[in-house]
C-alpha positions as CSV (number, residue, x, y, z in Angstrom):
1,X,-6.9,12.1,25.7
2,X,-4.7,9.8,23.4
3,X,-4.6,10.3,19.7
4,X,-6.7,7.7,17.7
5,X,-4.7,6.4,14.6
6,X,-6.5,4.5,11.8
7,X,-4.9,2.4,9.2
8,X,-6.6,1.3,6.0
9,X,-5.8,0.5,2.1
10,X,-5.4,3.0,-0.6
11,X,-5.1,2.3,-4.2
12,X,-3.6,-1.3,-4.4
13,X,-1.0,-1.5,-1.8
14,X,-0.5,2.2,-0.4
15,X,-1.4,2.6,3.4
16,X,-4.2,5.3,4.3
17,X,-3.6,7.1,7.8
18,X,-5.8,9.1,10.0
19,X,-4.5,10.4,13.0
20,X,-7.3,12.1,15.2
21,X,-7.1,14.5,18.3
22,X,-10.3,13.9,20.7
23,X,-9.8,16.7,22.6
24,X,-10.2,19.3,19.5
25,X,-11.8,17.1,16.8
26,X,-8.8,17.8,14.6
27,X,-7.8,15.2,12.2
28,X,-4.9,15.0,9.7
29,X,-4.6,12.5,6.7
30,X,-0.7,11.5,6.4
31,X,-0.3,11.7,2.7
32,X,-3.4,11.4,0.1
33,X,-3.2,8.5,-2.3
34,X,-6.8,8.5,-3.1
35,X,-9.7,10.6,-2.0
36,X,-12.3,7.8,-1.8
37,X,-11.1,5.3,0.9
38,X,-10.0,8.4,3.2
39,X,-13.5,9.9,3.0
40,X,-14.9,6.7,3.6
41,X,-12.7,6.2,6.8
42,X,-13.6,9.8,8.1
43,X,-17.4,9.0,7.5
44,X,-17.0,5.8,9.4
45,X,-15.1,7.6,12.5
46,X,-17.3,10.6,12.4
47,X,-14.1,12.6,11.9
48,X,-13.9,15.8,9.8
49,X,-10.5,16.1,8.0
50,X,-8.8,19.4,8.9
51,X,-5.3,18.8,7.6
52,X,-3.1,16.8,5.2
53,X,0.5,16.0,6.0
54,X,2.2,15.1,2.7
55,X,5.5,13.5,2.9
56,X,6.6,13.6,-0.8
57,X,5.5,14.5,-4.2
58,X,5.0,11.0,-6.0
59,X,1.3,10.7,-7.5
60,X,0.4,7.9,-5.2
61,X,0.9,10.1,-2.0
62,X,-0.6,13.4,-3.4
63,X,-3.6,12.0,-5.9
64,X,-6.0,12.6,-3.6
65,X,-5.1,16.0,-2.5
66,X,-7.2,18.4,-4.6
67,X,-10.5,16.3,-4.1
68,X,-10.0,16.4,-0.3
69,X,-9.0,19.9,-0.3
70,X,-12.5,21.0,-2.2
71,X,-14.8,18.7,0.2
72,X,-13.1,19.7,3.4
73,X,-11.1,23.0,3.1
74,X,-8.4,21.3,5.0
75,X,-5.0,22.6,5.2
76,X,-2.2,20.9,3.3
77,X,1.2,20.9,4.4
78,X,4.1,19.8,2.2
79,X,7.7,19.7,1.9
80,X,9.5,23.1,1.5
81,X,11.0,22.1,-2.1
82,X,8.7,24.2,-4.2
83,X,10.3,22.7,-7.3
84,X,8.0,19.6,-7.2
85,X,4.5,19.6,-8.5
86,X,2.2,19.5,-5.2
87,X,-1.3,21.3,-5.8
88,X,-3.2,23.2,-3.0
89,X,-0.3,23.6,-0.7
90,X,-1.1,26.1,2.3
91,X,2.2,25.5,4.3
92,X,5.8,24.6,3.5
93,X,7.7,22.7,6.2
94,X,11.7,21.9,6.6
95,X,13.7,20.1,9.1
96,X,13.0,20.8,12.7
97,X,9.4,22.5,12.2
98,X,6.8,21.2,14.2
99,X,3.2,21.1,12.5
100,X,0.3,21.5,14.9
101,X,-2.9,19.0,14.5
102,X,-5.5,20.2,16.9
103,X,-3.4,19.6,20.5
104,X,-1.1,17.1,18.5
105,X,2.5,18.2,17.5
106,X,4.3,16.6,14.5
107,X,8.0,17.2,14.4
108,X,9.5,17.1,10.6
109,X,12.3,15.5,9.8
110,X,14.2,15.9,6.1
111,X,14.7,12.1,5.0
112,X,15.8,12.7,1.1
113,X,16.9,9.5,-0.7
114,X,13.7,8.2,-2.4
115,X,12.7,11.8,-3.5
116,X,14.8,14.9,-2.9
117,X,11.9,16.5,-1.1
118,X,10.9,13.5,1.2
119,X,10.2,14.5,5.0
120,X,8.8,12.1,7.7
121,X,6.3,13.4,10.4
122,X,6.9,12.3,13.9
123,X,4.5,12.6,16.7
124,X,6.7,12.4,19.9
125,X,4.3,12.1,22.6
126,X,2.1,9.3,20.5
127,X,5.3,7.6,20.0
128,X,4.7,7.3,16.2
129,X,6.6,7.7,13.0
130,X,5.1,8.3,9.7
131,X,8.0,7.4,7.4
132,X,6.2,7.0,4.0
133,X,8.7,5.7,1.5
134,X,12.0,6.2,3.4
135,X,11.9,3.3,5.8
136,X,9.6,0.1,5.3
137,X,9.0,-2.6,7.5
138,X,12.1,-4.8,6.9
139,X,13.0,-2.8,3.8
140,X,13.4,0.8,2.3
141,X,12.4,2.7,-0.6
142,X,14.1,2.5,-3.8
143,X,16.5,5.4,-4.3
144,X,15.0,7.4,-7.2
145,X,16.3,11.1,-6.6
146,X,19.1,11.0,-4.1
147,X,22.3,9.2,-3.6
148,X,22.9,5.8,-1.4
149,X,24.8,7.9,1.0
150,X,22.1,10.4,1.1
151,X,19.5,7.8,2.0
152,X,21.4,5.9,4.4
153,X,22.0,9.1,6.2
154,X,18.2,9.5,6.1
155,X,17.7,6.0,7.5
156,X,19.9,7.1,10.8
157,X,17.8,9.8,11.5
158,X,14.8,7.2,11.8
159,X,16.9,4.7,13.3
160,X,17.7,7.2,16.1
161,X,14.3,7.3,17.4
162,X,13.5,5.3,20.5
163,X,12.7,1.6,20.2
164,X,9.0,1.9,21.5
165,X,8.1,4.2,18.6
166,X,5.6,2.6,16.1
167,X,6.8,2.8,12.2
168,X,3.7,3.7,9.8
169,X,5.4,3.4,6.5
170,X,3.9,4.3,2.8
171,X,3.3,0.6,1.2
172,X,2.4,-2.7,2.3
173,X,5.7,-4.3,1.0
174,X,6.7,-6.5,4.1
175,X,6.4,-9.7,2.9
176,X,8.1,-9.3,-0.2
177,X,11.0,-7.4,2.0
178,X,11.1,-10.2,4.2
179,X,11.7,-12.8,1.1
180,X,14.6,-10.4,0.4
181,X,16.1,-10.2,3.7
182,X,16.2,-13.8,4.4
183,X,18.4,-14.2,1.4
184,X,21.1,-12.0,3.2
185,X,20.1,-13.0,6.9
186,X,18.6,-16.6,7.1
187,X,19.9,-16.9,10.6
188,X,18.7,-13.9,11.9
189,X,16.4,-15.1,14.7
190,X,14.3,-11.3,14.9
191,X,13.8,-11.7,11.0
192,X,12.5,-15.1,11.4
193,X,10.1,-14.1,14.1
194,X,9.0,-11.4,12.0
195,X,8.6,-13.5,8.8
196,X,6.3,-16.0,10.7
197,X,4.2,-13.0,12.2
198,X,3.9,-11.5,8.5
199,X,2.6,-15.0,7.2
200,X,0.1,-14.9,10.2
201,X,-1.1,-11.1,9.7
202,X,-1.3,-11.4,5.7
203,X,-3.4,-15.0,5.9
204,X,-5.9,-13.3,8.0
205,X,-6.1,-10.2,6.0
206,X,-4.7,-7.8,8.2
207,X,-2.0,-5.2,7.9
208,X,1.6,-5.8,8.9
209,X,1.9,-2.1,10.0
210,X,2.6,-0.6,12.7
211,X,5.7,-2.2,13.5
212,X,7.7,-1.4,16.2
213,X,11.0,0.3,15.8
214,X,12.8,-1.4,17.9
215,X,12.1,-4.8,16.4
216,X,13.1,-3.2,12.9
217,X,16.3,-2.5,14.2
218,X,17.2,-5.9,14.8
219,X,15.0,-7.5,11.7
220,X,15.6,-4.7,9.0
221,X,19.0,-5.4,7.6
222,X,19.0,-1.8,5.9
223,X,19.0,-0.5,9.2
224,X,22.3,-2.4,9.9
225,X,24.6,-1.5,7.1
226,X,27.1,-0.4,9.5
227,X,27.0,-3.4,11.2
228,X,30.5,-5.4,10.5
229,X,28.5,-8.8,10.4
230,X,26.2,-7.6,7.5
231,X,29.4,-6.8,5.6
232,X,30.9,-10.0,6.0
233,X,27.5,-11.7,4.9
234,X,27.7,-9.7,1.6
235,X,31.4,-10.7,1.4
236,X,32.0,-6.7,1.7
237,X,34.2,-6.9,4.9
238,X,35.6,-3.4,5.6
239,X,33.5,-1.7,3.4
240,X,31.9,1.6,4.6
241,X,28.3,1.7,5.6
242,X,27.3,3.6,2.5
243,X,28.8,1.2,0.5
244,X,27.0,-2.0,2.3
245,X,23.8,0.1,1.9
246,X,24.3,0.6,-1.6
247,X,25.0,-3.0,-2.2
248,X,21.6,-4.3,-0.2
249,X,19.6,-1.7,-2.2
250,X,21.1,-3.0,-5.9
251,X,20.3,-6.5,-4.5
252,X,16.9,-5.6,-4.0
253,X,16.2,-3.8,-7.0
254,X,17.0,-6.9,-8.8
255,X,15.3,-9.2,-6.5
């Protein structure tokens, strides 16, 4: 039986995600920005929370953990970096580890840059990538704790996944990301198509996520910092991918 994934809003612009295994009844929340909307969605689906898969320590991704742990007694899985303040952790995971949610298997990728402890969860059979704040649709996360080369390396790990995987990211930032990306690549046909799609989705009150990873590879300029054409757009011909990525991220920070 195929896994069921539910997408909903938490806080102001965070995404909440539940992934459910019909065979066993196990249900995981990827991050826990706020307990209330997660509990509402669980009740609406008739599911019981068995696991929380935390991607990084920022409060808008862990703020609901304590309440959910108390309500359901669920297992809390978190990155292995114990220096970060994440409460109620039952299991620590590192790159290459596999987490079981019922019969579903989530592979852990370490993706530092936004934070040093950041991980992504990859459900290969379900073709689902939960990237949190490393990779957004048409964007990427701010680099708060790592370096630009570190973040670029993390993006390469995610770009290496197959084109038919779906991206589930941490925030509904797609419209603002599109606005910035068009300042760099106004003639990118894939980006133009995504811009039109995002406008339609937001006008209808619908989320822009999930996004197909293959489409992101064509439209998301942050995933193509090693493309000589992007360097030329930035007047950085001959620069390294890390330098081009850093310039893109600096420009986005100021946009």
